[in-house]
C-alpha positions in Angstrom: 47.8 41.0 170.2 49.6 38.5 168.1 46.3 36.7 167.4 44.9 39.7 165.6 48.0 39.7 163.4 47.6 36.0 162.7 43.9 36.6 161.8 44.9 39.4 159.4 47.6 37.1 157.9 45.0 34.3 157.5 42.5 36.6 155.9 45.2 38.0 153.7 46.3 34.6 152.6 42.7 33.7 151.8 42.4 36.8 149.6 45.7 35.7 147.9 44.1 32.3 147.2 41.0 34.0 145.8 43.3 36.2 143.6 45.1 33.1 142.4 41.8 31.5 141.5 40.8 34.6 139.6 44.1 34.5 137.8 43.5 30.9 136.7 40.0 31.9 135.5 41.6 34.8 133.5 44.1 32.3 132.1 41.4 30.0 131.0 39.5 32.9 129.4 42.7 33.8 127.6 43.1 30.3 126.3 39.5 30.3 125.0 40.0 33.7 123.4 43.2 32.4 121.7 41.3 29.3 120.5 38.6 31.5 119.0 41.3 33.6 117.4 42.9 30.5 115.8 39.5 29.4 114.5 38.9 32.9 113.0 42.4 32.8 111.5 41.7 29.4 110.0 38.5 30.8 108.4 40.5 33.8 107.1 43.0 31.4 105.5 40.2 29.3 104.0 38.7 32.5 102.5 42.1 33.5 101.2 42.5 30.1 99.6 39.1 30.4 97.9 40.1 33.9 96.7 43.4 32.6 95.2 41.6 29.7 93.5 39.0 32.1 92.2 41.6 34.5 90.9 43.4 31.6 89.2 40.2 30.6 87.5 39.7 34.2 86.4 43.2 34.4 85.0 42.7 31.1 83.0 39.3 32.4 81.8 40.8 35.7 80.6 43.6 33.8 78.9 41.0 31.6 77.1 39.1 34.8 76.2 42.3 36.3 74.7 42.9 33.2 72.6 39.3 33.2 71.5 39.7 36.9 70.5 42.8 36.1 68.5 41.1 33.3 66.7 38.1 35.6 66.0 40.5 38.3 64.5 42.2 35.6 62.4 38.9 34.3 61.1 37.7 37.8 60.4 40.9 38.7 58.7 40.7 35.6 56.5 37.1 36.4 55.7 38.1 40.0 54.7 40.9 38.7 52.5 38.6 36.1 50.9 36.0 38.8 50.2 38.6 41.2 48.8 39.9 38.4 46.6 36.4 37.7 45.4 35.9 41.4 44.7 39.1 41.6 42.6 37.9 38.5 40.7 34.4 39.9 40.2 35.6 43.2 38.8 38.5 41.6 36.9 41.0 43.8 38.7 44.7 42.9 38.3 
């Protein structure tokens, strides 16, 4: 009965080739999945870059707002001092 053993071995080797083909298909799918992962990762890095640029603009805008606020306080302080000086002169206060 060696021919039956050879037949089983032949069928078994054919299944091994089919398993190998499925392994290559799985490997190709894994490569495609990793490519999609890299594309998604690139989008994440682009979004992070936009977030950092936006936060930098927000920081610069808030710094400009603080300078504007300081200038406004200085102008209002000068206006208050000028009006107080005017009142002193109006009422002839020493």
